[in-house]
N, C-alpha and C positions, 0 to 999 in steps of 0.2 A: 402597466399589463400585469395580467394575475399570477400571482407566486405559484410556485409548482409547490404542491402539497402531498403531491405522493408519488408513485412511478407512473401513473397509468398518467397522471399530467405529463410527467417529463416525457414519455413516448408518443403523447400528442402532442407536445412542442415541436419534439423531433421528427416528428412525422414516420416513426418508425414502427414496425408490426412486431407484435409480443411472439407470432410463431416464428418468424424468421430469426430472432433473436435467440431463441430457444434450439434453433437448428445450429447457428454459429457458435453457442455454449458448448452444446451436445459434441461440434466438429472437434474443437480444442481439448476437451474433456477426453473422449477417446483418445486423440493424439496423444495426448500426456500419458496416459494408460497403457497405452500401447509399448509408447518408449521404457515405461517402467519395467513391462512384463520382458522386454526384450533385455534389459540391464540384468535382470533375473537369470535369465535362460544362460546367457554369456554363450553362445551359439555364434560361432564363425559363419555359418552359413544361412544365419537369419536374419534378415534384411534390418528388421527392427533392434538387433543388438548389435549391429554394426551402425546404424544412425545412432543410437542413445550410447555410444561408446565412442567417441571421435578421440583424438590423439594427444590433446590436451584434459588433464582429468576432470577440471572444472567444469567442461565444455558439454560434458552428457548432462549434468542433472543442473544445469542453466539452461539447455533447451527444453526440458521437462517443467522447468519453474516457468519458464515464458510461455508455455502452453496453456498451464494452471493459470497462468495470471491472465491469458487473454479470454480464457473460458470465464472467470470470476469477472471481469468486465463488461463482459455480455449478460452474464448473469445477473449483474447489478441491478439491470433495469426491470426485472421481470420478478426476479426470487430473490430476496436478501439473505435468507437462512443457506441458500446453496452457494452464493456468493462469498459469505464467510467462511464457509468449508472451504472449496476452492481458493481462496484467498491462504486460507493453512496450509493447504498443501504446496502452494506456489511457496509460501513461508518455509518449509522443512525442506522444499527440493532447492531452492536460493541458497540455506545452510547449507546443504550439502557440498553445494560448488564455492563456500568460504566467502559470500558476499553479505554483508551486513544487512543488504537490503530485505533479507529475511526475517532478523530481527526487529525491523523496522517494522515490515507488516503485522508480525504479531504482536508486537507493542499498540500499533494502531487498531486492534482489533480487540485483545484480549484486557481483563484485571490483571492488577499487579499481584494478587493471588493464586490467577490462573496462569501465568507467566512464570512463577516460580514454582509452579508444581507440573508446567513444562519443559523444567530446563533452561529455562531464559539464564540463569547465572552461570550455568556452564556454557551455555555457547556464548556469553559475552566475554568470559575469559578467555575462549579458542580466538574470537574475533580480535581483542584488544592485544592479544601477544602473538604479532607475528609469527613467533620462531614456533607457535604453535600450532598454527594455521598449515594444513598441506598445501592450501592454495593460499601463499601470502601473498602471492604477486595481485590476487584479487581482491584483500581485505586491507593492502596498503593502498589503493587507489582514493584519489582525494574524495570521488564522490561518494564512494562506500565508506568512506570515515566520516564525512558528513550524515549518512543515513543513520550510523553507529552513533555520533554526537547527539542527532534529535532526538533519536529512541531514550537514550539512558536520561538526557537533560528533562524530557516529558516524563518519565517514570521515576517514580521516588525508589521502587525497589532495584532498579536495575543502578540506578547512583549508590545505594547503598552496599551494591557487589563491584562498583567498576573502580579497579586501583588507580587509575590515572588521576591526570589533571586535565578537567575538562576546558577551564579557563583559554589552557595552552595548548590544547587542540581545536579549539575556535582562533586562536591568533594563527595557529597554522595554515589553516584552510582560506584563511582571510587571502592568502595568496592566492587562490585559485578560483577566486569571486567569478570569473565571465565563463568558468568553465559549464557546459550544459549539462541539466540534471534531467534525465526520464526522457520519455518520447515527447513532452512538448518542448524539452530544450529551454527548461527557464533556467535563468541565472543561478550557481550556487551559493550567490550573495544573497539572495531571496530567500534561500532554505537557513541560513546564518543567521541573517537577521531575528529570523523567528525563532531559533536557537537560542539568540543571545537573551531576546524577553524571556524565555522561559527557563533560563540559567539566573535570572534577574529576579525571577517571580517569587513572592513571598505570602505564601496562602495568607488569606483570611481569617477572621477571628470565626465570621460567621461560616456559613455553607455556601454562600454566593461567591463568584469571583467579582472584584472591584471591578466600578465602572471604566475606569484608565485602562485594566488588562485586556477587560472585553473590548475595548475599542482599538487599542492597539494590535492586538490579534487580528480581530476583525478585518482592518483594515490591510494588512498584510497579506490575508488569505482573497481578500475579493481582488486583489492585483491578480494573484495564480489566476483566480476563477475568470477574471476577464479575458488573461491571456488564451486561457485552455477555449473559452468561447470564440475568440477570434478564429482559433485553429479551426473550428466545427462550424463556423459560419463560412469559411475557405471552402471543406471538404463539401458541404450543404451545395455546392453551385454545381457538381456532378450530379446532377440528381439519381442518374441510373444507378452510379457505385452505391450511395447513398441510402437509397432506397431498398438496396440490397444486401444492405451492411456488410459492403465489400470495398468500403473507402479505406485507402491506408493511413487510415489514424485512431485514434483511441478515444472513444464516444464517453466511456467512462475510463478515468485516469487511474488504476489503482493505486499507482503510488501516492498520488496527491490527495486519494482517498484518504489514505492511511496518514499522513499530514496532517490533513484536518480534523481527524479526530486527536491525533497525538497534541497537536497546538490546542486544541478546545478542551480536551478532556484531563483526565481522567473523570467518569462521573457523570451522570446526567443534569446534575444541576450545576456543574461549571461547562458543560461543553453544548447544551442547549442556549443560553442566553450568546454563546460564542458565535452559533453556526446561524440563530435567528439573526443576530447583526449583519453576518455576512449575505443573510438574504436581502437584508433589507437595503445594504449598499448595493447590490445588485440586482434590483427588482425591476430596473428598466429591459433588461435581458435573460430570459428564461434559458439560455445557453448559459450563462454563468449563473446561473443557482443550482447547475446540475450537481457540483460535487460538493455541494454543504448539503444537497438531498439525498444525496447516496453516503456520503459519512455518519448522517444521523440513523438512515436506515443501516447499516451496518453494526452502529452503536447498540440501536435497541435488538438486532438480531445475535450479535455476539455472545450475551448468556446463555442462550437456549442453545450454543452446542460447543459450552465451554470443555465437557469432559469427552468430546469426537477428538477437539481443537489438543488437547493434554495428549490425548492417543497418537494423533497423526504428528507433533513435533516430536513424541518419544520414539517413534518407530514403531507403535505398538499397534497402528491399527492395520485393518485387512478391506480394507473400501466397502463396506455396506452402507453407505447411506446411499438414500434414494437418488 
């Protein structure tokens, strides 16, 4: 089968229409904005305020985050720039909920310099010190700890500001290896295996990664790609729900997009060989190539939204993008 070269190829292979994808992205984005406005108004008689302020303090930001995540996942199939912005909005809301997944998303899109400019070192301090996190129950969840581990293991700038022991954290999380991660329910042990490779990785003298690193990381990512493809193939069997983008699944998984960029990057000289190799290992199934493609598109779009991303993550943005 022909490889997926661009998002038009992806939509064609999936049998999805851009117009309907735009409508779904617009719905979830508008829903998230209404919830944000409701939290700002703090009016007991306002339905959006009530929805945005449930009893658990982390739940309100988490609902906003999930809505932006869904919007980003649909946008990733037609507009990488918009998807990257929505990804940053989801990141900020997840961080507001005390979830390390927010830092994981930011690290999966931004450069080290942009992460530090956005205050990622401060966010990392709060996430890695439960006593300083107002939502400590969320922060200490094994899956959230795994997201923290991967973000720090993959990004030198975060490693420099992490005061804990990453090897000890990896060992401790091994006991939860069968815990499902994300909407696809990938076993946690697969994420931990990637984290171990990243912790052991020694950058080469030259600009390009070693062939052994490319092969090992790509093989692990290809396993996750094929598991995602299996879910998509199953979902496609209900043609009505599938064609109307109403199937109860994530066609693009934003968490896996971030994972692929964290594992493959940072920098196009390292990420492109890894993601190209994933494409080679999954060339028989376009659905299995989808995450590598969206990861590449996100990596190429992210530098163009850096200034806006920093403002979003610092709570300094007023929603002016298109």
